[in-house]
N, C-alpha and C positions, 0 to 999 in steps of 0.2 A: 323650078323650085319657088315657093311662096312669095308673097308680096313683102317688100322690105320697106320700113319707115326709118328715115335717117334724120335725127334731130342734130342740127349744126352744120353749117356750110362754110367752115373756115378753110384755112390752107390745107389741112390734112383731109377734110371731106371732099374738097375739090380734087385732091390728088387720088384718093383711095376709092371713091364711088364708082368711077369708070371701070376699075378692076372688078368690082362686085356686080355691076349691072347685068352682064351676060348670064349670070347665074341665078337670076331671080325673075319671076314673072313680070314684076314691076317694081320701080323704085320711086318713092315719094319722099320729097325733101322739105323740111321746114327750118327756117332760121329766123332769128328776131330782127335782123337787118331788113331794110325795106328796098334793097337795091340788088338782090341776089338773083331774082327771078329770070333774067335774060341768060345768066350763066348757066343756071340749072337747065332751062329749056334748050340751050345750045348743046348740052351733053345728052339730050334725048330723055330726060328725066321729067317727072311730074312735080310740080309746085303744089304743096297742100298746106291746109291749116294744121295747127298743132294737133287738134282733135282727130283729123283724118290720119296723120302720121302715127299717133298713138293708138289707133285702131288696128294697125297692121299685125300679121302673124309673127314677123320678126322685126324687132326694133333695135337700132344701134344708137346709142346716145354718145355724140362727140361733143361733150360739154366739159370745159375746164372744171377740175375737181372743186375749186374754190366757190363754184357757182352751182355745183350739183345738188347740194343739200336743199337750198331753197327751191330749186326746180322740181325736185322729187316731193317736197312737202306740198307744193302748190298743185302738182300734176299727177302724182303717183297714183291716185285713185281714178284717174281718167285713163290709165293704161289698160289695154285689152287684157282681161284676166287670164286669157290663154296664151298670151304672147311669150315668145323667147326674147328676153331683153339682155343686151350686151352693151358694154362700154368699151371705149378704146383708150382710156386714159393711161398715163405713164406710171401710176401707182395703183395698187389693187386693194389694200386692206380697207382703206376708207371708203372707196366707192362701192365696193361690194356690201359692206356693212350698211351704207346708206340705202341701197337698193333693197336689201333684205328688210329693213325697217320701214320702207315707205311704199313698196309696191305690193300689189295683191298677193296673197299667200300662194295662189295657184299659178302665178308667173313662174317661168324658168329663168334663172339667173346664171349667166356665164360671163366672167370677166375676160377681156382679151387685151392683148398689148402687142400691136405691130411694132417691131423693133426696127423701124425704118420710117422715113417720111418722104417729103417731096425732093429733098436733096439726095439722100442716100438711095432712094428708089427711082431716080429719073431715068435711069438707063434699063429699068425693068426690075421686078420684084422677085422673080424666080430665084429660089434658093435662100432667100432672106429669112431671118427668124421671125416667128409669130408665136406668142405665148398664149395658152388657153388656161384659165383658172375656173374650172367648173365649180359651181357652188350649189345650185338647186336646179335639178333637171330630171327629165323622164328618160327612161331607158332608150337608147338609140340616139339621143341628141348629141352627145359628144362624138359618136362615130360619124354622124352626119356632118358635124362641123370639121372634123378632121378631113372627111372626104372633100368638103368645099375648099378648105384652106391649103391642105397638103396635096391633094390629088388634082384638083381643078386649077387652083392659083399656083401651084407648084412652090408653096412656101415650106419652110422646115418648122413644123409645129412641135412646140414644147409645152408638155402639160406640167403645171406647177400649182402648188398651193399659193394662196395670196401671200402668206408670210415668207415663203421661200422667194417669191417674185420680188417683194420689196427689199429684202435683205441684199439680194444680188444686185438690184437696180441702184441701190445706194452707191455701190462702186461703178457699176457699168454706166449709169447716166449721171449720178450725182457729182462725181469727180469730173467727168468729161465735159458735161455742160457748164460746170463752174469754170473750168479752164478755158473752154471755148468762148464764154462770155468775156472773160478777162482779156484773152488774146484779141477779140474783136474790138473791145474798148481801147486796148493799146495800139490798135491798127498795125500789127507787126507787118513789115514789108515783105513783098515777094522780090528777091534779089538773085542775081546770077550766081553769087558764091554761096550757094545753098548745098546742104547735105541731104541725103535721104530723110534723116531724123527731123531736120528742120521743115522738110516738105510735109512730114506728118502733122507738125504744128499748123502749117498753113491749111492743110486739109480739115483739121479740127475747127479752125477758125471759120473756114468757108461752110462747112457742114452744119455747124452748131451755133456759131456766133450770132447769126441773124434769126434765130428762131423766135417765136413770139414771147413776149414777157409773160403771158399767161402760162405758157408751157413751162418756162423756167421756173416760175413760182410753184407750179404743180410738182416738178421734179424735186425741188429743193426744199420746200416747205410742208408739202402734203405727205411725204414719206418720212416717218419718224426715224428711220435708220439713216437718212441722208445726212442729217446735222452731225450725227456721231462721227460719220466717216469724213465729213468735210472739216470738222474740227481737228480730227487726227491729221488730216492732210496739211491743214494750216500750222499746226504745232510742229510738224516735221520741217515745213518750209522755214519757219522762224528758227528752228534748232540748227538747220544747215546753214542759214545765213549767219547766225551767231558764231558757228565754228569757223566760218571763212573770215569773219571780221576779227576773230581773236587770234 
């Protein structure tokens, strides 16, 4: 399968690229850091310039949403006009709109959201959820991607609109990451006198509490539905506490 260009070699890139590598003829990686080359080479990947990566047939952007607009403004016109461009961000409405506005009109655009990461996928990604949000594409592209992600990588592919995705993620990620970050800051202890329910809280703390601040900002600030859900959650916490104290 075609040559893949991957922009961004953060925690998720390091984790996910090895799963993709066997299904592409080559994988070329670019990152703005100046100390990632050894890690890329150790995985059997190519280190390339940004221009080289943006010339590939398939391009995946693993860039935090808060930096995506500036990146696309500066580099959108350098993207291969025949490329299939995907992102892997945790929100979909904003990044897809940015790609539509700044990429060549001939580019295909498909939003993706792997609903897992280095922690939740450390024992394998088979059977985990993967969202596809097709926006601008040729006939056969979605079928090809379903074959890659569902049949080859054995993920459970869910096809959604960008609006459906963000509304659901406001609950699925907006609340859970908010709780996980708070539990991590509280540093709740692992104790012998624990119930299964408390173990769930420890699991949330372990899986989500240590995620990058950029990811947390994306989930909470770049999804317009997240603040609505978060405010409702906080109102219920205050209301419940008031009832206890009264």
